[in-house]
mmCIF file of the C-alpha atoms, coordinates in Angstrom:
data_MODEL
# 
_entry.id   MODEL 
# 
loop_
_atom_site.group_PDB 
_atom_site.id 
_atom_site.type_symbol 
_atom_site.label_atom_id 
_atom_site.label_alt_id 
_atom_site.label_comp_id 
_atom_site.label_asym_id 
_atom_site.label_entity_id 
_atom_site.label_seq_id 
_atom_site.pdbx_PDB_ins_code 
_atom_site.Cartn_x 
_atom_site.Cartn_y 
_atom_site.Cartn_z 
_atom_site.occupancy 
_atom_site.B_iso_or_equiv 
_atom_site.pdbx_formal_charge 
_atom_site.auth_seq_id 
_atom_site.auth_comp_id 
_atom_site.auth_asym_id 
_atom_site.auth_atom_id 
_atom_site.pdbx_PDB_model_num 
ATOM 1   C CA . UNK A 1 1   ? 259.687 -42.351 -79.906 1.00 0.00 ? 1   UNK A CA 1 
ATOM 2   C CA . UNK A 1 2   ? 262.008 -45.140 -78.800 1.00 0.00 ? 2   UNK A CA 1 
ATOM 3   C CA . UNK A 1 3   ? 259.786 -47.134 -76.462 1.00 0.00 ? 3   UNK A CA 1 
ATOM 4   C CA . UNK A 1 4   ? 259.261 -50.825 -77.067 1.00 0.00 ? 4   UNK A CA 1 
ATOM 5   C CA . UNK A 1 5   ? 256.356 -51.672 -79.406 1.00 0.00 ? 5   UNK A CA 1 
ATOM 6   C CA . UNK A 1 6   ? 253.105 -52.530 -77.638 1.00 0.00 ? 6   UNK A CA 1 
ATOM 7   C CA . UNK A 1 7   ? 250.176 -54.684 -78.661 1.00 0.00 ? 7   UNK A CA 1 
ATOM 8   C CA . UNK A 1 8   ? 246.653 -53.350 -78.411 1.00 0.00 ? 8   UNK A CA 1 
ATOM 9   C CA . UNK A 1 9   ? 245.223 -49.876 -78.795 1.00 0.00 ? 9   UNK A CA 1 
ATOM 10  C CA . UNK A 1 10  ? 247.148 -46.782 -77.778 1.00 0.00 ? 10  UNK A CA 1 
ATOM 11  C CA . UNK A 1 11  ? 244.194 -44.971 -76.274 1.00 0.00 ? 11  UNK A CA 1 
ATOM 12  C CA . UNK A 1 12  ? 244.110 -42.779 -73.171 1.00 0.00 ? 12  UNK A CA 1 
ATOM 13  C CA . UNK A 1 13  ? 243.409 -45.639 -70.778 1.00 0.00 ? 13  UNK A CA 1 
ATOM 14  C CA . UNK A 1 14  ? 246.299 -47.742 -72.116 1.00 0.00 ? 14  UNK A CA 1 
ATOM 15  C CA . UNK A 1 15  ? 248.661 -44.772 -71.920 1.00 0.00 ? 15  UNK A CA 1 
ATOM 16  C CA . UNK A 1 16  ? 247.532 -43.899 -68.372 1.00 0.00 ? 16  UNK A CA 1 
ATOM 17  C CA . UNK A 1 17  ? 248.089 -47.521 -67.318 1.00 0.00 ? 17  UNK A CA 1 
ATOM 18  C CA . UNK A 1 18  ? 251.561 -47.523 -68.914 1.00 0.00 ? 18  UNK A CA 1 
ATOM 19  C CA . UNK A 1 19  ? 252.488 -44.284 -67.166 1.00 0.00 ? 19  UNK A CA 1 
ATOM 20  C CA . UNK A 1 20  ? 251.260 -45.647 -63.843 1.00 0.00 ? 20  UNK A CA 1 
ATOM 21  C CA . UNK A 1 21  ? 253.278 -48.857 -64.305 1.00 0.00 ? 21  UNK A CA 1 
ATOM 22  C CA . UNK A 1 22  ? 256.428 -46.887 -65.160 1.00 0.00 ? 22  UNK A CA 1 
ATOM 23  C CA . UNK A 1 23  ? 256.068 -44.616 -62.137 1.00 0.00 ? 23  UNK A CA 1 
ATOM 24  C CA . UNK A 1 24  ? 255.529 -47.602 -59.822 1.00 0.00 ? 24  UNK A CA 1 
ATOM 25  C CA . UNK A 1 25  ? 258.456 -49.526 -61.343 1.00 0.00 ? 25  UNK A CA 1 
ATOM 26  C CA . UNK A 1 26  ? 260.696 -46.457 -61.004 1.00 0.00 ? 26  UNK A CA 1 
ATOM 27  C CA . UNK A 1 27  ? 259.780 -46.161 -57.332 1.00 0.00 ? 27  UNK A CA 1 
ATOM 28  C CA . UNK A 1 28  ? 258.459 -42.622 -57.749 1.00 0.00 ? 28  UNK A CA 1 
ATOM 29  C CA . UNK A 1 29  ? 256.560 -41.321 -54.731 1.00 0.00 ? 29  UNK A CA 1 
ATOM 30  C CA . UNK A 1 30  ? 253.078 -39.885 -54.917 1.00 0.00 ? 30  UNK A CA 1 
ATOM 31  C CA . UNK A 1 31  ? 251.377 -37.484 -55.111 1.00 0.00 ? 31  UNK A CA 1 
ATOM 32  C CA . UNK A 1 32  ? 252.189 -36.235 -58.603 1.00 0.00 ? 32  UNK A CA 1 
ATOM 33  C CA . UNK A 1 33  ? 251.512 -32.978 -60.405 1.00 0.00 ? 33  UNK A CA 1 
ATOM 34  C CA . UNK A 1 34  ? 250.678 -34.029 -63.952 1.00 0.00 ? 34  UNK A CA 1 
ATOM 35  C CA . UNK A 1 35  ? 251.425 -31.734 -66.884 1.00 0.00 ? 35  UNK A CA 1 
ATOM 36  C CA . UNK A 1 36  ? 249.852 -32.406 -70.275 1.00 0.00 ? 36  UNK A CA 1 
ATOM 37  C CA . UNK A 1 37  ? 250.331 -30.599 -73.574 1.00 0.00 ? 37  UNK A CA 1 
ATOM 38  C CA . UNK A 1 38  ? 248.079 -31.215 -76.588 1.00 0.00 ? 38  UNK A CA 1 
ATOM 39  C CA . UNK A 1 39  ? 246.822 -34.817 -76.380 1.00 0.00 ? 39  UNK A CA 1 
ATOM 40  C CA . UNK A 1 40  ? 248.616 -35.014 -73.036 1.00 0.00 ? 40  UNK A CA 1 
ATOM 41  C CA . UNK A 1 41  ? 245.653 -33.090 -71.558 1.00 0.00 ? 41  UNK A CA 1 
ATOM 42  C CA . UNK A 1 42  ? 243.199 -35.940 -72.099 1.00 0.00 ? 42  UNK A CA 1 
ATOM 43  C CA . UNK A 1 43  ? 245.894 -38.369 -70.969 1.00 0.00 ? 43  UNK A CA 1 
ATOM 44  C CA . UNK A 1 44  ? 246.310 -36.642 -67.603 1.00 0.00 ? 44  UNK A CA 1 
ATOM 45  C CA . UNK A 1 45  ? 242.512 -36.471 -67.219 1.00 0.00 ? 45  UNK A CA 1 
ATOM 46  C CA . UNK A 1 46  ? 242.307 -40.219 -67.818 1.00 0.00 ? 46  UNK A CA 1 
ATOM 47  C CA . UNK A 1 47  ? 245.210 -40.888 -65.461 1.00 0.00 ? 47  UNK A CA 1 
ATOM 48  C CA . UNK A 1 48  ? 243.394 -38.894 -62.786 1.00 0.00 ? 48  UNK A CA 1 
ATOM 49  C CA . UNK A 1 49  ? 240.188 -40.846 -63.452 1.00 0.00 ? 49  UNK A CA 1 
ATOM 50  C CA . UNK A 1 50  ? 241.878 -44.185 -62.765 1.00 0.00 ? 50  UNK A CA 1 
ATOM 51  C CA . UNK A 1 51  ? 244.637 -43.197 -60.342 1.00 0.00 ? 51  UNK A CA 1 
ATOM 52  C CA . UNK A 1 52  ? 243.123 -40.121 -58.664 1.00 0.00 ? 52  UNK A CA 1 
ATOM 53  C CA . UNK A 1 53  ? 244.637 -40.641 -55.200 1.00 0.00 ? 53  UNK A CA 1 
ATOM 54  C CA . UNK A 1 54  ? 248.097 -40.371 -56.816 1.00 0.00 ? 54  UNK A CA 1 
ATOM 55  C CA . UNK A 1 55  ? 247.384 -36.932 -58.345 1.00 0.00 ? 55  UNK A CA 1 
ATOM 56  C CA . UNK A 1 56  ? 247.920 -33.709 -56.370 1.00 0.00 ? 56  UNK A CA 1 
ATOM 57  C CA . UNK A 1 57  ? 247.340 -31.280 -59.244 1.00 0.00 ? 57  UNK A CA 1 
ATOM 58  C CA . UNK A 1 58  ? 247.071 -30.851 -62.996 1.00 0.00 ? 58  UNK A CA 1 
ATOM 59  C CA . UNK A 1 59  ? 248.545 -28.412 -65.503 1.00 0.00 ? 59  UNK A CA 1 
ATOM 60  C CA . UNK A 1 60  ? 247.008 -28.259 -68.990 1.00 0.00 ? 60  UNK A CA 1 
ATOM 61  C CA . UNK A 1 61  ? 249.367 -26.637 -71.517 1.00 0.00 ? 61  UNK A CA 1 
ATOM 62  C CA . UNK A 1 62  ? 247.354 -25.718 -74.617 1.00 0.00 ? 62  UNK A CA 1 
ATOM 63  C CA . UNK A 1 63  ? 245.742 -29.105 -74.138 1.00 0.00 ? 63  UNK A CA 1 
ATOM 64  C CA . UNK A 1 64  ? 243.223 -30.905 -76.299 1.00 0.00 ? 64  UNK A CA 1 
ATOM 65  C CA . UNK A 1 65  ? 239.610 -30.819 -75.129 1.00 0.00 ? 65  UNK A CA 1 
ATOM 66  C CA . UNK A 1 66  ? 237.384 -33.921 -75.112 1.00 0.00 ? 66  UNK A CA 1 
ATOM 67  C CA . UNK A 1 67  ? 234.775 -32.214 -77.339 1.00 0.00 ? 67  UNK A CA 1 
ATOM 68  C CA . UNK A 1 68  ? 237.122 -30.501 -79.775 1.00 0.00 ? 68  UNK A CA 1 
ATOM 69  C CA . UNK A 1 69  ? 236.421 -32.645 -82.836 1.00 0.00 ? 69  UNK A CA 1 
ATOM 70  C CA . UNK A 1 70  ? 232.641 -32.272 -82.549 1.00 0.00 ? 70  UNK A CA 1 
ATOM 71  C CA . UNK A 1 71  ? 232.863 -28.534 -81.960 1.00 0.00 ? 71  UNK A CA 1 
ATOM 72  C CA . UNK A 1 72  ? 235.210 -27.898 -84.859 1.00 0.00 ? 72  UNK A CA 1 
ATOM 73  C CA . UNK A 1 73  ? 233.255 -30.199 -87.166 1.00 0.00 ? 73  UNK A CA 1 
ATOM 74  C CA . UNK A 1 74  ? 229.953 -28.505 -86.273 1.00 0.00 ? 74  UNK A CA 1 
ATOM 75  C CA . UNK A 1 75  ? 231.322 -25.286 -87.782 1.00 0.00 ? 75  UNK A CA 1 
ATOM 76  C CA . UNK A 1 76  ? 232.824 -27.035 -90.785 1.00 0.00 ? 76  UNK A CA 1 
ATOM 77  C CA . UNK A 1 77  ? 236.312 -26.506 -89.369 1.00 0.00 ? 77  UNK A CA 1 
ATOM 78  C CA . UNK A 1 78  ? 238.990 -29.142 -89.237 1.00 0.00 ? 78  UNK A CA 1 
ATOM 79  C CA . UNK A 1 79  ? 240.953 -29.987 -86.109 1.00 0.00 ? 79  UNK A CA 1 
ATOM 80  C CA . UNK A 1 80  ? 243.672 -31.187 -88.481 1.00 0.00 ? 80  UNK A CA 1 
ATOM 81  C CA . UNK A 1 81  ? 243.571 -34.718 -87.036 1.00 0.00 ? 81  UNK A CA 1 
ATOM 82  C CA . UNK A 1 82  ? 242.624 -36.472 -90.301 1.00 0.00 ? 82  UNK A CA 1 
ATOM 83  C CA . UNK A 1 83  ? 245.401 -34.704 -92.224 1.00 0.00 ? 83  UNK A CA 1 
ATOM 84  C CA . UNK A 1 84  ? 247.956 -35.727 -89.609 1.00 0.00 ? 84  UNK A CA 1 
ATOM 85  C CA . UNK A 1 85  ? 246.694 -39.311 -89.596 1.00 0.00 ? 85  UNK A CA 1 
ATOM 86  C CA . UNK A 1 86  ? 246.870 -39.472 -93.405 1.00 0.00 ? 86  UNK A CA 1 
ATOM 87  C CA . UNK A 1 87  ? 250.510 -38.328 -93.399 1.00 0.00 ? 87  UNK A CA 1 
ATOM 88  C CA . UNK A 1 88  ? 251.398 -40.897 -90.736 1.00 0.00 ? 88  UNK A CA 1 
ATOM 89  C CA . UNK A 1 89  ? 249.676 -43.676 -92.724 1.00 0.00 ? 89  UNK A CA 1 
ATOM 90  C CA . UNK A 1 90  ? 251.562 -42.746 -95.880 1.00 0.00 ? 90  UNK A CA 1 
ATOM 91  C CA . UNK A 1 91  ? 254.858 -42.575 -93.996 1.00 0.00 ? 91  UNK A CA 1 
ATOM 92  C CA . UNK A 1 92  ? 254.230 -45.934 -92.301 1.00 0.00 ? 92  UNK A CA 1 
ATOM 93  C CA . UNK A 1 93  ? 253.289 -47.579 -95.604 1.00 0.00 ? 93  UNK A CA 1 
ATOM 94  C CA . UNK A 1 94  ? 256.421 -46.253 -97.343 1.00 0.00 ? 94  UNK A CA 1 
ATOM 95  C CA . UNK A 1 95  ? 258.754 -46.633 -94.386 1.00 0.00 ? 95  UNK A CA 1 
ATOM 96  C CA . UNK A 1 96  ? 260.393 -49.741 -95.833 1.00 0.00 ? 96  UNK A CA 1 
ATOM 97  C CA . UNK A 1 97  ? 261.755 -47.643 -98.730 1.00 0.00 ? 97  UNK A CA 1 
ATOM 98  C CA . UNK A 1 98  ? 263.833 -45.382 -96.496 1.00 0.00 ? 98  UNK A CA 1 
ATOM 99  C CA . UNK A 1 99  ? 262.039 -42.408 -98.012 1.00 0.00 ? 99  UNK A CA 1 
ATOM 100 C CA . UNK A 1 100 ? 260.319 -41.586 -94.747 1.00 0.00 ? 100 UNK A CA 1 
ATOM 101 C CA . UNK A 1 101 ? 263.648 -40.900 -93.059 1.00 0.00 ? 101 UNK A CA 1 
ATOM 102 C CA . UNK A 1 102 ? 264.623 -38.550 -95.901 1.00 0.00 ? 102 UNK A CA 1 
ATOM 103 C CA . UNK A 1 103 ? 261.308 -36.675 -95.759 1.00 0.00 ? 103 UNK A CA 1 
ATOM 104 C CA . UNK A 1 104 ? 261.484 -36.277 -91.976 1.00 0.00 ? 104 UNK A CA 1 
ATOM 105 C CA . UNK A 1 105 ? 265.106 -35.070 -92.181 1.00 0.00 ? 105 UNK A CA 1 
ATOM 106 C CA . UNK A 1 106 ? 263.946 -32.235 -94.448 1.00 0.00 ? 106 UNK A CA 1 
ATOM 107 C CA . UNK A 1 107 ? 261.351 -30.938 -91.936 1.00 0.00 ? 107 UNK A CA 1 
ATOM 108 C CA . UNK A 1 108 ? 262.068 -27.593 -90.371 1.00 0.00 ? 108 UNK A CA 1 
ATOM 109 C CA . UNK A 1 109 ? 263.018 -27.634 -86.723 1.00 0.00 ? 109 UNK A CA 1 
ATOM 110 C CA . UNK A 1 110 ? 260.188 -26.802 -84.326 1.00 0.00 ? 110 UNK A CA 1 
ATOM 111 C CA . UNK A 1 111 ? 260.671 -23.272 -82.934 1.00 0.00 ? 111 UNK A CA 1 
ATOM 112 C CA . UNK A 1 112 ? 262.502 -23.218 -79.579 1.00 0.00 ? 112 UNK A CA 1 
ATOM 113 C CA . UNK A 1 113 ? 263.391 -26.901 -79.832 1.00 0.00 ? 113 UNK A CA 1 
ATOM 114 C CA . UNK A 1 114 ? 266.946 -27.816 -78.884 1.00 0.00 ? 114 UNK A CA 1 
ATOM 115 C CA . UNK A 1 115 ? 269.073 -29.151 -81.742 1.00 0.00 ? 115 UNK A CA 1 
ATOM 116 C CA . UNK A 1 116 ? 269.693 -32.421 -79.930 1.00 0.00 ? 116 UNK A CA 1 
ATOM 117 C CA . UNK A 1 117 ? 265.933 -32.961 -79.496 1.00 0.00 ? 117 UNK A CA 1 
ATOM 118 C CA . UNK A 1 118 ? 265.298 -32.163 -83.155 1.00 0.00 ? 118 UNK A CA 1 
ATOM 119 C CA . UNK A 1 119 ? 267.986 -34.681 -84.148 1.00 0.00 ? 119 UNK A CA 1 
ATOM 120 C CA . UNK A 1 120 ? 266.446 -37.365 -81.910 1.00 0.00 ? 120 UNK A CA 1 
ATOM 121 C CA . UNK A 1 121 ? 262.967 -36.808 -83.342 1.00 0.00 ? 121 UNK A CA 1 
ATOM 122 C CA . UNK A 1 122 ? 264.289 -37.080 -86.881 1.00 0.00 ? 122 UNK A CA 1 
ATOM 123 C CA . UNK A 1 123 ? 266.458 -40.116 -86.109 1.00 0.00 ? 123 UNK A CA 1 
ATOM 124 C CA . UNK A 1 124 ? 263.645 -42.111 -84.502 1.00 0.00 ? 124 UNK A CA 1 
ATOM 125 C CA . UNK A 1 125 ? 260.662 -40.876 -86.526 1.00 0.00 ? 125 UNK A CA 1 
ATOM 126 C CA . UNK A 1 126 ? 260.698 -43.760 -88.995 1.00 0.00 ? 126 UNK A CA 1 
ATOM 127 C CA . UNK A 1 127 ? 260.676 -46.344 -86.186 1.00 0.00 ? 127 UNK A CA 1 
ATOM 128 C CA . UNK A 1 128 ? 257.949 -44.444 -84.319 1.00 0.00 ? 128 UNK A CA 1 
ATOM 129 C CA . UNK A 1 129 ? 255.391 -44.279 -87.111 1.00 0.00 ? 129 UNK A CA 1 
ATOM 130 C CA . UNK A 1 130 ? 253.588 -47.499 -86.144 1.00 0.00 ? 130 UNK A CA 1 
ATOM 131 C CA . UNK A 1 131 ? 253.041 -46.304 -82.576 1.00 0.00 ? 131 UNK A CA 1 
ATOM 132 C CA . UNK A 1 132 ? 252.106 -42.811 -83.777 1.00 0.00 ? 132 UNK A CA 1 
ATOM 133 C CA . UNK A 1 133 ? 249.507 -44.321 -86.104 1.00 0.00 ? 133 UNK A CA 1 
ATOM 134 C CA . UNK A 1 134 ? 248.008 -46.416 -83.279 1.00 0.00 ? 134 UNK A CA 1 
ATOM 135 C CA . UNK A 1 135 ? 247.822 -43.325 -81.078 1.00 0.00 ? 135 UNK A CA 1 
ATOM 136 C CA . UNK A 1 136 ? 246.274 -41.261 -83.876 1.00 0.00 ? 136 UNK A CA 1 
ATOM 137 C CA . UNK A 1 137 ? 243.691 -43.938 -84.691 1.00 0.00 ? 137 UNK A CA 1 
ATOM 138 C CA . UNK A 1 138 ? 242.645 -43.997 -81.011 1.00 0.00 ? 138 UNK A CA 1 
ATOM 139 C CA . UNK A 1 139 ? 242.166 -40.220 -80.654 1.00 0.00 ? 139 UNK A CA 1 
ATOM 140 C CA . UNK A 1 140 ? 238.368 -40.434 -80.690 1.00 0.00 ? 140 UNK A CA 1 
ATOM 141 C CA . UNK A 1 141 ? 238.468 -43.124 -77.968 1.00 0.00 ? 141 UNK A CA 1 
ATOM 142 C CA . UNK A 1 142 ? 240.975 -41.097 -75.973 1.00 0.00 ? 142 UNK A CA 1 
ATOM 143 C CA . UNK A 1 143 ? 238.862 -37.941 -76.122 1.00 0.00 ? 143 UNK A CA 1 
ATOM 144 C CA . UNK A 1 144 ? 235.682 -39.857 -75.222 1.00 0.00 ? 144 UNK A CA 1 
ATOM 145 C CA . UNK A 1 145 ? 237.396 -41.491 -72.226 1.00 0.00 ? 145 UNK A CA 1 
ATOM 146 C CA . UNK A 1 146 ? 238.688 -38.148 -70.971 1.00 0.00 ? 146 UNK A CA 1 
ATOM 147 C CA . UNK A 1 147 ? 235.262 -36.607 -71.535 1.00 0.00 ? 147 UNK A CA 1 
ATOM 148 C CA . UNK A 1 148 ? 233.706 -39.168 -69.213 1.00 0.00 ? 148 UNK A CA 1 
ATOM 149 C CA . UNK A 1 149 ? 235.632 -37.594 -66.319 1.00 0.00 ? 149 UNK A CA 1 
ATOM 150 C CA . UNK A 1 150 ? 234.963 -33.853 -66.196 1.00 0.00 ? 150 UNK A CA 1 
ATOM 151 C CA . UNK A 1 151 ? 235.132 -33.193 -62.461 1.00 0.00 ? 151 UNK A CA 1 
ATOM 152 C CA . UNK A 1 152 ? 238.779 -33.448 -61.497 1.00 0.00 ? 152 UNK A CA 1 
ATOM 153 C CA . UNK A 1 153 ? 238.193 -33.270 -57.771 1.00 0.00 ? 153 UNK A CA 1 
ATOM 154 C CA . UNK A 1 154 ? 239.539 -31.009 -55.065 1.00 0.00 ? 154 UNK A CA 1 
ATOM 155 C CA . UNK A 1 155 ? 242.984 -30.386 -56.494 1.00 0.00 ? 155 UNK A CA 1 
ATOM 156 C CA . UNK A 1 156 ? 244.644 -27.390 -58.149 1.00 0.00 ? 156 UNK A CA 1 
ATOM 157 C CA . UNK A 1 157 ? 244.189 -27.144 -61.916 1.00 0.00 ? 157 UNK A CA 1 
ATOM 158 C CA . UNK A 1 158 ? 246.092 -24.675 -64.117 1.00 0.00 ? 158 UNK A CA 1 
ATOM 159 C CA . UNK A 1 159 ? 245.356 -24.062 -67.778 1.00 0.00 ? 159 UNK A CA 1 
ATOM 160 C CA . UNK A 1 160 ? 247.905 -22.348 -70.031 1.00 0.00 ? 160 UNK A CA 1 
ATOM 161 C CA . UNK A 1 161 ? 246.588 -21.309 -73.434 1.00 0.00 ? 161 UNK A CA 1 
ATOM 162 C CA . UNK A 1 162 ? 248.375 -19.962 -76.516 1.00 0.00 ? 162 UNK A CA 1 
ATOM 163 C CA . UNK A 1 163 ? 246.274 -17.275 -78.164 1.00 0.00 ? 163 UNK A CA 1 
ATOM 164 C CA . UNK A 1 164 ? 248.540 -15.688 -80.765 1.00 0.00 ? 164 UNK A CA 1 
ATOM 165 C CA . UNK A 1 165 ? 246.872 -15.571 -84.173 1.00 0.00 ? 165 UNK A CA 1 
ATOM 166 C CA . UNK A 1 166 ? 247.522 -18.706 -86.206 1.00 0.00 ? 166 UNK A CA 1 
ATOM 167 C CA . UNK A 1 167 ? 250.428 -18.220 -88.626 1.00 0.00 ? 167 UNK A CA 1 
ATOM 168 C CA . UNK A 1 168 ? 249.720 -18.494 -92.359 1.00 0.00 ? 168 UNK A CA 1 
ATOM 169 C CA . UNK A 1 169 ? 251.662 -21.765 -92.445 1.00 0.00 ? 169 UNK A CA 1 
ATOM 170 C CA . UNK A 1 170 ? 249.348 -23.317 -89.827 1.00 0.00 ? 170 UNK A CA 1 
ATOM 171 C CA . UNK A 1 171 ? 246.233 -21.989 -91.572 1.00 0.00 ? 171 UNK A CA 1 
ATOM 172 C CA . UNK A 1 172 ? 247.438 -23.610 -94.782 1.00 0.00 ? 172 UNK A CA 1 
ATOM 173 C CA . UNK A 1 173 ? 248.127 -26.943 -93.024 1.00 0.00 ? 173 UNK A CA 1 
ATOM 174 C CA . UNK A 1 174 ? 244.641 -26.940 -91.506 1.00 0.00 ? 174 UNK A CA 1 
ATOM 175 C CA . UNK A 1 175 ? 243.111 -25.668 -94.772 1.00 0.00 ? 175 UNK A CA 1 
ATOM 176 C CA . UNK A 1 176 ? 241.542 -22.688 -93.013 1.00 0.00 ? 176 UNK A CA 1 
ATOM 177 C CA . UNK A 1 177 ? 240.873 -19.167 -94.227 1.00 0.00 ? 177 UNK A CA 1 
ATOM 178 C CA . UNK A 1 178 ? 241.958 -16.329 -91.905 1.00 0.00 ? 178 UNK A CA 1 
ATOM 179 C CA . UNK A 1 179 ? 238.302 -15.928 -90.813 1.00 0.00 ? 179 UNK A CA 1 
ATOM 180 C CA . UNK A 1 180 ? 238.014 -19.647 -90.090 1.00 0.00 ? 180 UNK A CA 1 
ATOM 181 C CA . UNK A 1 181 ? 241.285 -19.368 -88.164 1.00 0.00 ? 181 UNK A CA 1 
ATOM 182 C CA . UNK A 1 182 ? 239.713 -16.713 -85.951 1.00 0.00 ? 182 UNK A CA 1 
ATOM 183 C CA . UNK A 1 183 ? 236.643 -18.939 -85.426 1.00 0.00 ? 183 UNK A CA 1 
ATOM 184 C CA . UNK A 1 184 ? 238.956 -21.849 -84.615 1.00 0.00 ? 184 UNK A CA 1 
ATOM 185 C CA . UNK A 1 185 ? 240.721 -19.775 -81.962 1.00 0.00 ? 185 UNK A CA 1 
ATOM 186 C CA . UNK A 1 186 ? 237.448 -18.531 -80.476 1.00 0.00 ? 186 UNK A CA 1 
ATOM 187 C CA . UNK A 1 187 ? 236.264 -22.123 -80.044 1.00 0.00 ? 187 UNK A CA 1 
ATOM 188 C CA . UNK A 1 188 ? 239.696 -23.125 -78.716 1.00 0.00 ? 188 UNK A CA 1 
ATOM 189 C CA . UNK A 1 189 ? 239.598 -20.357 -76.086 1.00 0.00 ? 189 UNK A CA 1 
ATOM 190 C CA . UNK A 1 190 ? 236.083 -21.389 -74.992 1.00 0.00 ? 190 UNK A CA 1 
ATOM 191 C CA . UNK A 1 191 ? 237.238 -24.976 -74.526 1.00 0.00 ? 191 UNK A CA 1 
ATOM 192 C CA . UNK A 1 192 ? 240.345 -23.890 -72.627 1.00 0.00 ? 192 UNK A CA 1 
ATOM 193 C CA . UNK A 1 193 ? 238.164 -21.777 -70.324 1.00 0.00 ? 193 UNK A CA 1 
ATOM 194 C CA . UNK A 1 194 ? 235.976 -24.837 -69.720 1.00 0.00 ? 194 UNK A CA 1 
ATOM 195 C CA . UNK A 1 195 ? 239.042 -26.881 -68.784 1.00 0.00 ? 195 UNK A CA 1 
ATOM 196 C CA . UNK A 1 196 ? 239.971 -24.188 -66.280 1.00 0.00 ? 196 UNK A CA 1 
# 
């Protein structure tokens, strides 16, 4: 959100290297228990691949799976990634107008998010779009990198998975019928079980 801009791709390896550099610079002591939500799952897998001796355990919180795009696409389902990337591209292209800030300000607050966090996200969203776009464009690379490291070693791994039915709003965003939503969740559960 408010990190300094960075040259180069924002793929899993670059993010793992950045995290490692920050932890070293901060003087944090190993070993670490890494927790990753959504795309953070592949990030912690990649961190473990490159900095394994520093990692004592992993917690995946409804985390992305390295094969998710292929599995969803094989059933004609969308992971929603292209729609998200399109919105970010439009926002980044129109950011100079100030309209992006107005659009983001109108978004509903994420459930259970503190007001101060919601305000920070909305305040910095327009300056974060470039980095978000780089991260989004590198998703396929990030997933492939994480997928090249499936055996996480002799360390505890916990997988937390949300399995409530997808709300109508989410189905609409992903352009899924209720039946496709059930298929989506079945595939999601299978991938979460694999991560475990």
